[in-house]
C-alpha positions in Angstrom: -53.3 66.0 43.6 -50.9 63.5 45.1 -48.4 66.3 45.9 -51.2 68.2 47.8 -52.0 65.1 49.8 -48.4 64.7 50.8 -48.1 68.4 51.8 -51.2 68.0 54.0 -49.7 64.8 55.5 -46.5 66.8 56.1 -48.4 69.4 57.9 -50.0 66.8 60.1 -46.6 65.3 60.9 -45.3 68.7 61.9 -48.4 69.2 64.0 -47.5 66.4 66.4 -47.1 68.3 69.7 -44.0 66.6 71.0 -43.3 69.0 73.8 -46.9 68.9 74.9 -47.1 65.1 74.9 -43.9 64.8 76.9 -44.8 67.5 79.4 -48.3 65.9 80.0 -47.0 62.4 80.0 -44.1 62.8 82.5 -45.1 65.9 84.4 -48.9 66.3 84.1 -48.5 69.9 82.8 -49.0 71.9 79.6 -45.5 73.2 78.7 -47.2 76.3 77.2 -48.2 77.5 80.6 -44.6 77.8 81.7 -41.4 79.7 80.7 -41.8 81.5 77.4 -45.1 79.7 76.6 -43.6 78.1 73.4 -44.1 74.5 72.6 -40.6 73.8 71.4 -37.2 72.4 72.5 -35.9 75.6 73.9 -38.7 76.1 76.4 -38.6 72.4 77.2 -34.9 72.6 78.1 -35.7 75.6 80.2 -38.7 74.2 82.1 -38.2 70.4 82.1 -34.4 70.1 81.9 -31.9 68.8 79.4 -33.1 65.2 79.3 -36.6 66.1 78.2 -35.4 69.0 76.2 -33.2 66.7 74.2 -36.1 64.3 73.7 -38.2 67.0 72.3 -35.4 68.4 70.0 -34.7 64.9 68.6 -38.4 64.1 67.9 -39.0 67.6 66.3 -35.9 67.1 64.1 -37.3 63.7 63.0 -40.6 65.4 62.1 -38.9 67.6 59.6 -36.9 64.7 58.2 -39.9 62.4 57.9 -42.0 65.0 56.1 -39.2 65.7 53.5 -38.7 62.0 52.8 -42.4 61.6 51.8 -41.3 62.5 48.3 -40.2 58.9 47.9 -43.9 58.0 47.5 -43.9 59.7 44.1 -41.5 57.9 41.8 -41.4 60.8 39.3 -39.4 63.0 41.8 -36.8 60.3 42.7 -34.8 60.9 39.5 -35.6 64.6 38.9 -33.2 66.7 40.9 -34.8 70.1 40.5 -38.4 68.9 40.9 -37.4 66.8 43.9 -35.7 69.7 45.6 -38.7 71.9 45.1 -41.1 69.2 46.5 -38.8 68.5 49.4 -38.8 72.2 50.3 -42.6 72.3 50.1 -43.0 69.2 52.3 -40.5 70.5 54.8 -42.0 73.9 55.1 -45.4 72.4 55.5 -44.1 70.4 58.5 -42.6 73.6 60.0 -45.9 75.4 59.6 -47.5 72.4 61.3 -45.1 72.7 64.2 -45.7 76.5 64.6 -49.5 76.2 64.1 -50.3 72.6 65.2 -53.9 71.5 64.5 -53.5 69.0 67.3 -52.7 71.7 69.9 -55.0 74.6 69.2 -52.6 76.1 66.6 -50.2 77.2 69.4 -46.9 75.6 68.9 -43.1 76.4 68.9 -40.8 78.4 66.7 -40.0 75.5 64.4 -36.2 75.7 64.6 -35.7 71.9 65.3 -38.1 70.9 62.6 -36.3 73.3 60.2 -33.1 71.6 61.1 -34.6 68.2 60.3 -35.8 69.5 57.0 -32.4 70.8 56.0 -30.8 67.6 57.3 -32.9 65.6 54.9 -32.3 67.9 51.9 -28.6 68.9 52.4 -27.0 66.8 55.2 -23.5 68.3 54.9 -24.8 71.8 55.3 -27.1 70.7 58.1 -24.2 69.0 60.0 -22.2 72.3 59.7 -25.1 74.2 61.2 -25.5 71.6 64.0 -21.8 72.0 64.7 -22.2 75.7 65.2 -25.3 75.1 67.4 -23.4 72.7 69.7 -20.4 75.0 69.9 -22.4 78.0 70.9 -24.5 76.0 73.3 -21.4 74.6 74.9 -19.9 78.1 75.3 -23.0 80.0 76.4 -25.8 77.5 77.4 -28.2 79.7 75.5 -30.4 77.5 73.2 -31.9 80.6 71.7 -28.5 82.1 70.7 -27.4 78.8 69.4 -30.5 78.5 67.2 -30.0 82.1 65.9 -26.4 81.6 65.0 -27.0 78.2 63.4 -29.8 79.7 61.3 -27.6 82.6 60.2 -24.9 80.1 59.2 -27.4 78.4 56.9 -27.4 81.0 54.1 -23.6 81.5 54.6 -23.1 77.8 53.9 -25.6 77.7 51.0 -24.6 80.9 49.2 -20.8 81.0 49.7 -19.2 78.0 51.3 -20.9 75.3 49.2 -22.3 77.6 46.6 -25.6 75.8 46.1 -26.9 76.5 42.6 -30.7 75.9 43.2 -32.3 79.4 43.4 -35.2 78.3 45.5 -32.9 76.7 48.1 -30.8 79.9 48.2 -33.9 82.0 48.8 -35.2 79.6 51.4 -31.9 79.7 53.3 -32.1 83.6 53.4 -35.7 83.6 54.5 -35.0 81.0 57.3 -32.2 83.1 58.7 -34.4 86.2 58.7 -37.4 84.5 60.2 -35.4 82.9 63.0 -33.9 86.2 64.0 -37.3 87.9 63.9 -39.0 85.2 65.9 -36.3 85.4 68.5 -36.4 89.1 69.1 -37.5 88.7 72.7 -34.7 86.2 73.3 -32.2 88.6 71.9 -33.5 91.4 74.2 -33.2 89.1 77.2 -29.6 88.1 76.2 -28.6 91.7 75.9 -30.1 92.4 79.3 -28.4 89.4 80.8 -31.6 87.8 81.9 -32.0 85.0 79.3 -32.3 81.6 80.9 -29.4 79.2 80.4 -30.3 75.5 79.9 -29.1 73.1 82.6 -26.5 71.2 80.6 -22.7 70.9 80.9 -23.1 71.0 84.7 -19.9 69.0 85.3 -18.0 71.5 83.2 -19.4 74.4 85.2 -18.6 72.7 88.5 -15.0 72.0 87.4 -14.6 75.6 86.4 -16.0 76.8 89.7 -13.6 74.6 91.7 -10.7 75.9 89.7 -11.7 79.5 90.3 -12.2 78.9 94.0 -8.9 77.0 94.2 
């Protein structure tokens, strides 16, 4: 019963509509009426810029981390590795579902990538940092948040299954499902990337200006 209460609380945490709050607070708009219509960090980067996109990404990551850490309210799980991992996965996934289908925003949210990242960061920080590194590298090279998210998600099962060889079966299955879901939910983004019409986020402007000056010089 206590576990169910924490899972519901995790869902409510995930349902906090960060992008919607920021877009209304600072711009007086509903972020879902612009860009891709998603209430996530990628669309916020695209519509509101890097400053507010970063704010949304950080808060959405924290939602995933906070939800997972709720296991600490149940002492039984603190010293039981297998049971703790299973509960943490359940709490984290509940937060992701809350982000995708937020009760506080008419069940129309984002794709949940940042909240997933926060979830993995709380469960396996080393693996999460590796995925973050891939995300940042791809973002630096391409300025496509969508492509960065896809490749970081694909890197998750690679890290879990082969590089660190995580033994927990449920975690291995979870990593594979995450990679598949992220690729599937980004089908439109993949199509736009292949057509060369995917929006690039307005970051690394100084790098681009220096490159332009070198090319023109």
